[in-house]
N, C-alpha and C positions, 0 to 999 in steps of 0.2 A: 575591577578586572575587565580587560578588553579581549574580545574573542573575534576572530575571523572565521565565519561559518560559510562553508561551500556546499552547494547542492544545485545541480542543473535544473531541478524541478521545483516549481512553486505554482500554486493555483493561479490561473486556470490550466497551467501546463502539467502534464504527467498524471500520476495516479497517487498511490498511497504515500510515497515518500514525500511528495510535495505537500500533501495535506498534513502529514505528521510534522513537517518543518514549520508550517504555518501555525499549527496549534502550539508547538513548543516555543516559538518566537513570541507568541501572544503572552505566554506565561513568563518567559524571560523578561518581558517588558515590566513586569511587576517586581522584579528583584532589584532593589535600589543601587547596589554597587556593581551591577553587571552591564557592560556596554557591548553590543553585538553589531558587526557589519556582516550582513548576509549577502553573498554574491551569487546571483542566480541568472536565469534566462528570461528575456522579455517575451511576452506573448505576441508582440508585433514587431515592426521595423524600428521602433524608437527605444531610446534609453529611458528608464523610469527610476526615480528615487522616491521611495515611500518610507514613512516612519510609523512605528508603533510606540506610542508613548514618547519618552525622551531618550531612551537608551537603545532602541533597536532601529537600525537603518537597513532597508532592503534595496539593493542595487541590482536592477534588472538590465542585463546586457542583451542587445539585439543579436540573434543568431540565425535569423531568417525564418522565424515561425509566423504562421498566419492561422486564420480560423479553420483551415482545412486539415492542419496537421498538429493540433494542440495536444492530442492524447498520446502521441507516439513519438519517441525520440529516435531518429535514425543515427547511424554511425557518423554521418556527416555533421548532424546537430551536435553530437558529443565532441567531435574534433573542433568545431567552430567555438563551442562554449569553452573548451579547455584552453584554446589559444587566447581568446578574449579575456577569460577569467584570470589567466596567468598575468597578463600585462596590467589588467585593471587592479588586481590584488597587489601587485608590486607597488603600484602608485599608493594604494591604501597603506601598505606596510611602511612606506617612507613617511607617511603622514601620522601614523599611529604606532605606538609601542604595544603590540599585541602580546598577551600572556600565553596564548595558544591559538591553534586553529582547530576547527572541527569539521570533518568531511563526512557527508552522507555519501555512501558508495565508495568502495575501495578504489575503483577506477571509474571515471577519470579523476574525480575530486581528491581521492586519497593520494594519488600521484603528485598532485599540486602541493598537498600538505607535506609530502616527503621532500619535495624540492625546496619548499620554504624553510623546512627544518635544516636542511644542509646549507642553504644559502644565508639564512638569517637567524639560525639557532632557535626557531619557534617550535616548541613541542606541539604534538597534535593527537587528536582522538579520532578514531574511525568508527562510523556506524554502518554495520552490515545491513543491507536493505533487501537483498534477494539475488538479483541477476549478477551482482558483483562477487558472488561466491561461486567458485568453480564447481560445476556439476548441477547448478540450479536450473539452467535453461538449455534445452536441446538446440535452440536457435544459435547459441554462442559456443557450441561444442568445439569448433575449430579455434575460436579466439581463446578459449580457456587453455588450450594446449600451449599457446604462445604467451599468454599473460599470467599464468599461474605462478611462475617464479617471481615476477614483479609484484603480484598481489601478496605473496608470502613475505616478501621484503618490506612492503608497505605496512603489513601487520606487525612484523618484528620490530620495526623502528618506531612504532607508535607508542604513546604513553598508555593507551587503553584501546582495546577493541570491544565494541558493544554490539550484540546481536539483538534483534527485536523479537526473537522467539527461541525456544529450546531446540526446535526442529532445525532452524537455520544454523544455530550454533553447532549442532551435531554434524551438519553437512560441512561446515567450515573446518571442523576438526579432522575431517577425512583428508584435507589437503595438508594440514599441519597439526598433528595430534598434541603437540607441546605448546601450542599457542594459547595463552590465557585469554578467555573471552567472557565478558560479563553479559548479563541479560537485562535489558530494560524494554519491556513490552510497550507497544503503542497504547495510548490512552483513548478515551472516548468522551465526547461532550453529551452528558446525560440530560442536560437542559434542552439542548437543541433536538436530540434524537430521543423520542419517547413514544410509548404505545399510543395507538389511535384506534379507530374502528374499522376492522377489515371489511372488504367488500362482501356483502352477504349473498349476492347473486352469482359471483364468480369465485372460484378457488384460484387465487393468483399466486404463482410461483415467481419470485423475483430474483434476479441476479444483478445487483446494483453497483453502480459506480466502479466499473472494472474495465480493464483493457480487453477488448474482444480479440484474443489471440488463441492460437492452438493450445498453449500451455494451460489455459483456463478450463479445458475439457468441456466446452459448451456444446459441442456436437453430441456428446452422450446425453446431455440434458434435453436437447431437442428430440433425440430419439425416444427419450422417456416420455415426453409430451405426446408423441405419436402413439405410444403404447397405452398411456392412460386415457387419452381422449376417446378411444373406442368404447370405454366403459363409463367414463365420467366426462360428459360433454361440456361441463362447466369449468374445466381446467384450462388455464391460460398461463403463458409464460411472458414475462416482460424482461428484456435485456437492456441494461443501461450501460452505455460506453461506446467507444470507438476503437478500431484496430484493424489490422490487415486481414483478419479472418472474417470480417463482417459480411462481405459480399458472398463468400462461399457458403456461409451459414444461412444467409437469406435464400440462396438457391436450394440448399438442402431442405429448408422448411417447405418451399414450394414443391419440390420433388416428392416429399413425403405427404403432400396434400394437407399440410397443417399451417399453411401460410397465415390463415386468419386466427390461428391459435397462438402464434409467436409474434410478438411485437418488438421490433428493434427501435428503441427510443433515441439512440445516439447519445451524445454527451449532454448531461444535465448538470446545471450549476449546483454546487454542493448545498447552497442555501435552500434549494428546492427539493433536495433529496428526501427530507423527512416524510413528506406526503406520500411518496412512492412506497416507502417501507410500511407506512401506517395502513395502506389499503391492502397489503399483501397478507397471505395466509402462512407462507413459509419462505425462508431464504435458503437457496441451494447454491453451493460452490463446489463443483466437481473438479477442482484444479489438479493438474498433474504435479505441480510444484508451487509452493507459496511461502512467503515469509510470515508476516503477521498482517492479515488482510484488514485494512481499514473498513472496507465494506461490510465484512463480517462483524466487526465491532459495532458499526452503526446499526446493523440488524439486531445485534444483541441488545443494545440500548433501546431499540424500538419494540422490544418484547416479542420477537419472532422465534419460533422453533428454527433451529439451524441444522441443515443437512450438509455435510462436507466430507471430503476425503481426508485421510490421515496424513497431512503434510504440513510443514512449517509449524505455525502456532495453533493449529486446530485443537489439539488436546488441551491447550490452555484456555480455550473458549468454549468448546463443546464437551459437556459431560454426557457421554453416550447413554441414552435412555432417560436423562434428566431434563435437559433443555434442547435435545435434538438427537441426531444419529450420525455416527461416523460410518461412511460408506466405502465400499471397495472402489479402487481406482479403475477407470475405463469400463465401468459396469452399469449400463443403462437399466438393466433389470433390477439391480440392487437399489438404485435411486428410486425406481418406480415402486418397489415394494415398500420402501420407507415412507414415501409420500402417501401411498394408499393407506398406510396405518393412520396417518394424520387426517386423511379425508374421512375415514370411517369413525374416528374417535375425536369428536370435538372437545371433549373434556380434557383429554390428554394434550391436545394441541394448545388449549388455553393454559394448562398447567406448565407445559414446557415454555411457553411464552413468558409466563410469570417468573419462572426460574431464570430465563435469559436476562430479564430486566434486573432481577436481584443481583446476578453476577456482575452486570455492567456497572451497577452503582458502587461497586468496590474499586472501580478503575477510573482514573481521571488524568487529565493532561498536566495539572499542577504537580502531581506526584512524579510524573515522567520528567518534567523540567527540573524539579528539585534533585532528582537522582543524577541527572546529567551535570547539574551545577556542583554537586558533591564530587563528581569525577574531575571536573575542571579544577577544583581547588587542590586536588592531589598532584597536579602536573607541575 
């Protein structure tokens, strides 16, 4: 079976969707009768061709990225990728007889799959990742009004639509209640991400491997640190990631006079992430909207209590009161209250961490890849 796989994100570019694609491709390379050409964006000005095993080829197209803008894809980036991916994929289609295409994101990648179906009769599968679902991000409110009819058409003409969480599926169904949508949650590498020894001198709150944007609700977490630090001077927050909100949040921290309590670490290579989770006491994600957070899954495998808002795949990861707490949205006081419970009760914190690790061990990327492979065989 030959598959053309499209996703404009791939490490070190982007966030969770890129990481998920990387992990799935690694598992695909272990399936003997599966060949995959993965068309993505280059992290620099050059074209790169990489291989995983003998069956997976990664084609990285230059779209104007550099070290300063790796973590955030602009509208221009998406347009450049779409244009280059279209022409490059046409060349691949002439060279290979693909059984189907698979697109991460309804747009722009799903649109390319739709075009290739109409032009070359290649069936396709769509993976919903978050911002490609109407209503997911306030940042794209205007675009959703324009693109929703196209997105619904892309879903309708696909062989299968797959969501990475029940919450994202429910959001998608608001646009088209009759659309069949399957769920394949993200997996987690429990060998790479595992419990360590937390910092005993500091109570470290971590928000790891994320885009620093308004949608993540980080401002409410910073306000929480201000509230807690008055009573607990050993509380510190580490924020990992890049994004357009970073400068404003740094200014906010200084204005609240907690600049020394909040550390912005920028983009950290995924291979270095385990140590940041291992030193932490708790993982907090106060997102206003989320799909299935890879960072939350990494924290789960690292044996951390997880505090998160009820959005996207949160309830598939957090059992309220068992391995963490589900918090109210846009509510710094609620975040502070839940963190304070864990500060006061070390036994509860340890038990919740143990439960997180236990839940994570039932999830893996091999299972995710095999579920997609079963969908491929039905097309």
